[in-house]
C-alpha positions as CSV (number, residue, x, y, z in Angstrom):
1,M,-132.2,194.1,-59.5
2,K,-131.0,197.7,-60.0
3,P,-130.4,198.4,-63.7
4,H,-126.9,199.4,-64.7
5,K,-126.4,203.0,-65.7
6,R,-124.8,203.6,-69.1
7,L,-121.1,204.2,-68.7
8,D,-119.9,207.6,-69.8
9,M,-116.1,207.4,-70.1
10,E,-115.9,211.1,-70.9
11,A,-117.7,212.0,-67.6
12,I,-115.3,209.7,-65.7
13,A,-112.3,211.3,-67.4
14,K,-113.5,214.8,-66.6
15,R,-114.3,213.9,-63.0
16,L,-110.8,212.4,-62.3
17,G,-108.8,214.9,-64.5
18,V,-107.5,212.2,-66.8
19,S,-107.9,211.6,-70.5
20,K,-110.7,209.5,-72.0
21,T,-108.0,207.2,-73.4
22,T,-106.6,206.5,-70.0
23,V,-110.1,205.6,-68.7
24,H,-110.5,203.3,-71.7
25,Y,-107.3,201.5,-71.0
26,A,-108.1,201.2,-67.3
27,L,-111.4,199.6,-68.0
28,R,-109.8,197.2,-70.5
29,E,-107.2,196.3,-67.9
30,T,-104.4,196.3,-70.4
31,G,-101.6,197.2,-67.9
32,R,-101.0,200.6,-69.5
33,V,-102.3,202.6,-66.5
34,S,-100.7,202.8,-63.1
35,D,-102.4,200.7,-60.4
36,S,-103.4,203.8,-58.4
37,T,-105.0,205.5,-61.4
38,R,-106.8,202.3,-62.4
39,K,-108.2,201.8,-59.0
40,R,-109.6,205.4,-58.9
41,I,-111.1,204.9,-62.4
42,L,-112.7,201.6,-61.5
43,K,-114.1,203.0,-58.3
44,V,-115.9,205.8,-60.2
45,A,-117.0,203.4,-62.9
46,E,-118.6,201.2,-60.2
47,E,-120.4,204.1,-58.8
48,V,-122.1,204.7,-62.1
49,G,-123.0,201.1,-62.4
50,Y,-120.3,199.8,-64.8
51,R,-119.8,196.1,-64.8
52,P,-117.0,194.7,-67.1
53,N,-118.1,192.1,-69.6
54,G,-115.6,189.3,-69.3
55,L,-116.1,188.0,-72.9
56,A,-115.8,191.4,-74.5
57,R,-112.8,192.3,-72.4
58,S,-111.0,189.0,-73.5
59,L,-111.8,189.8,-77.1
60,R,-110.4,193.3,-76.8
61,L,-107.1,192.1,-75.2
62,R,-106.3,190.1,-78.4
63,E,-105.1,191.6,-81.6
64,T,-108.0,192.9,-83.8
65,K,-105.9,192.9,-86.9
66,T,-107.1,196.4,-87.7
67,I,-105.2,199.7,-88.3
68,G,-106.8,203.1,-87.7
69,I,-106.1,205.7,-90.4
70,I,-106.6,209.4,-90.0
71,L,-106.1,211.6,-93.1
72,G,-106.8,215.2,-93.7
73,S,-109.2,214.9,-96.7
74,L,-111.1,212.1,-98.3
75,T,-111.2,214.0,-101.7
76,S,-107.5,214.7,-102.0
77,T,-105.7,212.7,-104.8
78,F,-102.6,212.6,-102.6
79,H,-104.4,211.0,-99.6
80,A,-106.3,208.6,-101.9
81,H,-103.1,207.2,-103.3
82,V,-101.5,207.1,-99.9
83,L,-104.5,205.2,-98.6
84,E,-104.3,202.7,-101.5
85,G,-100.7,202.0,-100.5
86,I,-101.5,201.5,-96.9
87,D,-104.4,199.2,-97.7
88,Q,-102.3,197.1,-100.0
89,A,-99.6,196.5,-97.4
90,A,-102.1,195.9,-94.7
91,Q,-104.0,193.3,-96.7
92,E,-100.7,191.5,-97.5
93,H,-100.3,191.0,-93.8
94,G,-103.9,190.1,-93.0
95,Y,-104.9,193.5,-91.6
96,T,-107.9,195.6,-92.4
97,I,-108.2,199.4,-92.0
98,L,-110.6,201.8,-90.3
99,L,-110.5,205.2,-92.1
100,S,-111.5,208.6,-90.9
101,C,-110.9,212.2,-91.9
102,S,-109.9,215.1,-89.7
103,N,-110.7,217.8,-92.3
104,G,-107.6,219.6,-90.9
105,M,-109.2,220.1,-87.5
106,P,-107.1,219.1,-84.5
107,E,-110.1,218.8,-82.1
108,K,-111.8,216.4,-84.5
109,E,-108.5,214.5,-85.0
110,Q,-108.2,213.9,-81.2
111,K,-111.8,212.6,-80.9
112,I,-111.2,210.2,-83.9
113,I,-108.1,208.9,-82.2
114,E,-110.0,208.1,-79.0
115,T,-112.8,206.5,-81.0
116,L,-110.4,204.3,-83.0
117,L,-108.6,203.2,-79.8
118,E,-111.9,202.4,-78.1
119,R,-112.7,200.2,-81.1
120,G,-109.5,198.2,-80.4
121,V,-107.3,199.1,-83.4
122,D,-103.8,197.7,-83.0
123,G,-102.1,200.9,-84.2
124,L,-102.5,204.2,-85.9
125,I,-101.3,205.9,-89.1
126,V,-102.0,209.7,-89.0
127,A,-101.4,212.7,-91.2
128,P,-101.4,215.3,-88.3
129,A,-103.8,218.2,-88.8
130,D,-101.6,220.7,-87.0
131,P,-97.9,220.8,-86.0
132,E,-98.6,222.0,-82.4
133,A,-102.2,221.6,-81.2
134,N,-102.2,217.8,-80.3
135,R,-98.6,217.4,-79.2
136,D,-99.4,216.7,-75.6
137,H,-102.1,214.2,-76.6
138,Y,-99.6,212.3,-78.8
139,L,-97.0,212.3,-76.1
140,H,-99.6,210.8,-73.8
141,L,-100.4,208.1,-76.3
142,L,-96.7,207.1,-76.4
143,T,-96.7,206.7,-72.6
144,Q,-99.6,204.3,-73.2
145,N,-97.6,202.3,-75.7
146,V,-99.9,203.1,-78.6
147,K,-98.2,202.2,-81.9
148,L,-98.2,205.2,-84.1
149,V,-96.7,206.3,-87.5
150,F,-97.0,209.8,-89.0
151,V,-97.4,210.1,-92.7
152,D,-96.6,213.2,-94.9
153,R,-96.2,215.5,-91.9
154,E,-95.2,215.3,-88.3
155,V,-95.6,216.9,-84.9
156,P,-92.2,218.2,-83.7
157,G,-91.2,216.8,-80.4
158,V,-93.2,213.6,-80.8
159,N,-90.7,210.8,-81.4
160,V,-92.5,208.4,-83.7
161,D,-91.8,207.0,-87.2
162,L,-92.5,209.3,-90.1
163,V,-92.8,208.6,-93.8
164,A,-93.0,211.5,-96.3
165,S,-91.6,212.8,-99.5
166,D,-88.4,214.9,-99.3
167,N,-90.4,218.0,-99.4
168,R,-87.5,220.4,-99.1
169,L,-85.6,218.7,-102.0
170,G,-88.7,218.7,-104.2
171,A,-89.3,222.4,-103.7
172,F,-85.6,223.2,-104.2
173,L,-85.6,221.3,-107.5
174,I,-88.9,222.8,-108.8
175,V,-87.7,226.4,-108.1
176,Q,-84.4,225.6,-109.7
177,H,-86.3,224.6,-112.8
178,L,-88.2,228.0,-112.7
179,L,-84.9,229.8,-112.5
180,S,-83.5,227.8,-115.3
181,Q,-86.3,229.1,-117.5
182,G,-85.0,232.6,-116.9
183,R,-87.4,233.5,-114.1
184,K,-85.8,235.9,-111.6
185,K,-88.8,237.3,-109.6
186,I,-90.3,234.3,-107.8
187,A,-93.5,234.3,-105.7
188,L,-94.6,231.5,-103.4
189,V,-98.2,230.7,-102.8
190,T,-99.0,229.0,-99.5
191,T,-101.4,229.1,-96.6
192,T,-101.3,229.7,-92.8
193,S,-99.0,231.8,-90.6
194,R,-95.5,230.4,-90.0
195,D,-96.4,228.9,-86.6
196,R,-99.3,226.9,-87.9
197,R,-98.1,225.6,-91.2
198,S,-97.9,221.9,-91.5
199,T,-94.3,220.6,-91.4
200,S,-94.5,219.5,-95.1
201,V,-95.5,223.1,-96.1
202,R,-92.7,224.5,-94.0
203,E,-90.2,222.3,-95.7
204,R,-91.4,223.2,-99.1
205,L,-91.1,226.9,-98.4
206,A,-87.6,226.3,-97.0
207,G,-86.5,224.4,-100.1
208,A,-87.9,227.1,-102.4
209,E,-86.2,229.9,-100.5
210,Q,-82.9,228.0,-100.5
211,A,-83.0,227.7,-104.3
212,V,-83.5,231.4,-104.7
213,R,-80.9,232.3,-102.1
214,E,-78.3,230.1,-103.8
215,A,-79.0,231.8,-107.1
216,G,-78.2,235.2,-105.5
217,L,-81.6,236.6,-106.1
218,P,-84.0,238.6,-103.8
219,M,-86.0,236.4,-101.4
220,P,-89.4,235.5,-102.9
221,V,-92.6,237.2,-101.8
222,V,-94.9,234.8,-100.0
223,L,-98.6,235.1,-100.8
224,G,-101.5,233.6,-98.9
225,L,-100.6,233.8,-95.3
226,N,-102.8,233.6,-92.1
227,T,-105.4,231.2,-93.4
228,S,-106.6,227.7,-92.5
229,D,-104.5,224.6,-93.5
230,T,-107.7,223.3,-95.2
231,S,-107.5,226.1,-97.8
232,L,-105.1,224.2,-100.1
233,D,-107.6,224.3,-103.0
234,E,-108.1,225.9,-106.4
235,E,-110.5,228.7,-105.2
236,F,-108.0,229.9,-102.6
237,G,-105.2,230.1,-105.1
238,Y,-107.5,231.9,-107.5
239,N,-108.5,234.5,-105.0
240,I,-105.0,235.2,-103.8
241,I,-103.7,236.0,-107.3
242,R,-106.8,237.8,-108.5
243,D,-106.6,240.1,-105.5
244,Q,-102.9,240.6,-106.0
245,L,-103.4,241.5,-109.7
246,Q,-106.2,243.9,-108.8
247,K,-103.7,245.9,-106.7
248,S,-101.0,246.2,-109.3
249,D,-99.3,244.6,-112.3
250,P,-97.6,241.3,-111.3
251,K,-94.2,241.8,-109.7
252,F,-93.2,238.2,-110.4
253,D,-92.5,236.1,-113.4
254,G,-92.5,232.8,-111.7
255,I,-94.8,231.2,-109.1
256,F,-94.4,228.1,-107.0
257,A,-97.5,227.0,-105.3
258,V,-97.0,224.5,-102.4
259,H,-99.9,222.3,-103.6
260,D,-101.3,221.5,-107.1
261,G,-104.8,222.7,-106.1
262,L,-103.4,226.1,-105.4
263,A,-101.6,226.1,-108.7
264,F,-104.7,225.4,-110.6
265,G,-106.4,228.5,-109.1
266,V,-103.3,230.6,-109.7
267,I,-103.2,229.7,-113.4
268,R,-106.9,230.5,-113.8
269,A,-106.6,233.9,-112.2
270,L,-103.6,234.8,-114.3
271,L,-105.3,233.7,-117.6
272,E,-108.4,235.7,-116.7
273,A,-106.3,238.8,-116.1
274,G,-104.6,238.4,-119.5
275,C,-101.3,237.1,-118.2
276,E,-100.1,234.4,-120.5
277,V,-98.8,231.2,-118.9
278,P,-95.9,230.5,-119.2
279,K,-95.0,233.3,-121.5
280,K,-95.4,236.1,-118.9
281,V,-95.6,234.1,-115.7
282,A,-94.5,230.5,-115.2
283,V,-96.4,228.4,-112.6
284,A,-95.4,225.2,-110.8
285,G,-97.1,223.1,-108.2
286,F,-96.4,220.2,-105.9
287,D,-98.0,216.7,-105.7
288,D,-98.7,215.7,-109.3
289,Q,-102.4,215.2,-108.6
290,D,-104.4,213.4,-111.2
291,P,-105.7,216.5,-113.0
292,S,-102.2,218.1,-113.4
293,A,-101.4,216.5,-116.7
294,Y,-104.8,217.5,-118.2
295,F,-105.0,221.0,-116.9
296,Q,-104.6,223.8,-119.5
297,P,-101.8,224.5,-119.7
298,P,-100.6,221.2,-118.2
299,L,-99.0,221.8,-114.8
300,T,-95.3,221.5,-114.1
301,T,-95.1,219.9,-110.6
302,V,-93.3,217.7,-108.2
303,R,-94.4,214.1,-108.3
304,Q,-94.6,212.4,-104.9
305,P,-94.4,208.6,-104.7
306,M,-97.8,208.6,-103.0
307,Q,-98.6,204.9,-102.9
308,E,-95.0,204.1,-101.7
309,I,-95.5,206.5,-98.9
310,G,-98.6,204.6,-97.8
311,R,-97.0,201.2,-98.2
312,E,-93.9,202.2,-96.2
313,A,-95.9,203.8,-93.4
314,A,-97.9,200.5,-93.1
315,R,-94.7,198.4,-93.1
316,L,-93.2,200.5,-90.3
317,L,-96.3,200.2,-88.2
318,L,-96.6,196.5,-88.8
319,R,-93.0,196.0,-87.8
320,R,-93.8,197.8,-84.5
321,L,-96.9,195.7,-84.0
322,E,-94.9,192.5,-84.5
323,K,-92.3,193.6,-81.9
324,R,-94.6,194.1,-79.0
325,E,-92.1,193.1,-76.3
326,G,-88.7,194.4,-75.5
327,P,-87.2,197.8,-76.0
328,P,-88.7,199.8,-78.9
329,A,-86.6,200.2,-82.1
330,A,-85.2,203.6,-82.9
331,R,-87.5,206.0,-84.6
332,Q,-87.2,206.0,-88.4
333,R,-87.7,209.1,-90.5
334,I,-88.1,208.0,-94.2
335,A,-88.0,210.7,-96.8
336,L,-88.7,209.3,-100.3
337,E,-87.3,211.1,-103.3
338,P,-89.7,213.2,-105.4
339,A,-89.3,214.0,-109.1
340,V,-89.9,217.2,-111.1
341,I,-92.4,216.7,-114.0
342,V,-92.0,219.5,-116.6
343,R,-95.1,220.4,-118.5
344,G,-96.5,223.4,-120.4
345,S,-97.1,225.8,-117.4
346,T,-93.4,226.5,-117.2
347,A,-91.9,225.4,-120.5
348,P,-93.5,226.3,-123.9
């Protein structure tokens, strides 16, 4: 008897000019692929010696009671609390989670999605790595009836549920606080060029600029452009301000960093340069990460309802999973209200 060759779904996909996910669905016989495409895929699969396992296929056609989670970082306080909320809601409904991390890399994110779907997850909760790169892939998943919820950030043009903080409102309020402290020359610290910023960062910058504009002040200078989204950390914030201070005396008396990690580095660079915080320069962040209250000086920041974001994302997905038949419900965009937490980095 001729031994079966090992099935290479990626090779089949490449040979036929379809996605690996489409090959996967065709071999599972889920009905998510047109008859003509399925026949082409099965023909090639037969040529390489593939024989479907009836028991395995029947198991895969049932619910697995698992949810695939893709977050940007496994060390982020924000993502840790969001994950806790997802897991709590999932367990309450008898689901378990499979977690992976994209590290802000769209290519890795797409491979993880394919792997999770191959493992039979019932749906996905994703914090997209990039606002543009995987749009076509997500649109294709929707044609395959993949249940999907975005968390914290979205991919414009992809019509799926989203749960996030009201980033624009939070940034507006935190910059209003800086202005209320008598700060008139505001700088913003961020990362990436405008076309590659995550949607949450875009919204925070828009909210900050709105607050300055409504106060009738000059638009804020934006520091830290043209870098990777994965650079939302202390070292990056430190380097940006250190380099700025080496060029000249600070031309700002208030700084809003779009992420607490950046704000920690900003404060460290200012203090090393002899700029007292908040006496000379007030600094505010966004997220209220765990170290924020214990940093020196303690960081004024925007507190996101992180666990609630995770719980709400899981609830939305579970509702989609329970309604497998009939027309899909309208997309929901839930923006949870953040809160400004005033500490010593802005108010003596």
